C-alpha positions as CSV (number, residue, x, y, z in Angstrom):
1,M,76.9,88.6,80.4
2,N,79.2,88.3,83.3
3,K,82.2,88.6,81.0
4,S,81.4,92.0,79.5
5,K,80.7,93.3,82.9
6,R,83.9,92.7,84.2
7,S,85.9,93.9,81.2
8,S,83.8,97.2,81.5
9,R,85.1,97.9,85.1
10,R,88.1,100.2,85.0
11,R,90.8,100.0,87.9
12,L,92.5,102.9,89.6
13,P,95.7,103.5,88.7
14,P,98.0,102.5,91.2
15,I,100.4,105.6,90.8
16,R,98.7,109.0,90.3
17,S,99.6,112.1,88.3
18,G,100.7,114.1,91.3
19,D,102.8,111.3,93.0
20,I,106.7,111.5,92.3
21,L,108.4,108.2,91.9
22,D,111.2,109.2,94.0
23,Y,113.7,107.3,96.4
24,K,112.5,109.7,99.0
25,N,109.1,108.8,98.6
26,I,108.8,105.9,101.6
27,N,104.7,105.9,101.5
28,L,104.5,105.2,98.0
29,L,107.4,102.7,97.6
30,R,105.9,100.6,100.4
31,R,102.9,99.8,98.3
32,F,104.9,98.1,95.6
33,I,107.1,95.6,98.6
34,S,105.6,92.7,99.6
35,E,105.6,91.6,103.5
36,Q,109.0,89.9,102.8
37,G,110.5,93.0,101.2
38,K,110.7,91.9,97.7
39,I,109.7,94.0,95.0
40,L,106.6,92.9,93.5
41,S,106.1,92.0,89.9
42,R,104.7,94.2,87.4
43,R,101.3,92.2,86.7
44,M,100.7,92.6,90.7
45,N,101.5,96.1,90.7
46,R,99.4,97.0,87.5
47,L,102.3,99.1,86.0
48,T,103.6,99.9,82.9
49,S,106.9,98.9,82.1
50,K,108.6,102.2,82.0
51,Q,106.9,102.8,85.9
52,Q,107.9,99.1,87.0
53,R,111.5,100.2,85.9
54,L,111.5,103.7,87.7
55,M,109.9,102.1,91.2
56,T,112.6,99.1,90.7
57,I,115.4,101.8,90.7
58,A,114.0,103.9,93.5
59,I,113.4,101.3,95.7
60,K,116.8,100.1,95.4
61,R,118.3,103.7,96.2
62,A,116.3,103.5,99.2
63,R,117.5,100.6,100.4
64,V,121.1,101.3,99.8
65,L,120.6,104.4,101.9
66,A,118.8,102.7,104.7
67,L,115.5,104.0,104.1
68,L,113.8,100.7,103.4
69,P,115.1,97.7,104.5
70,F,116.4,94.8,102.2
71,L,114.5,92.3,104.0
72,N,111.7,91.9,106.4
73,N,112.2,88.7,108.9
74,E,109.9,89.9,111.6
75,N,107.9,87.2,113.0
């Protein structure tokens, strides 16, 4: 009974239909980066493979353009 209740609950998708996966959308990209500045895995993000690839490319572009830090070493 507990297992069926758990499986029927759907989580909201992390990326809505209106959100654009772009390197300029910093607020969206920050949700997929850990406290240390690492890109979170696909399982933790609950993204599809295609979305994860696009997210990774966008984060890397934002880092090169200094919109996001490579490392976050603040204590």
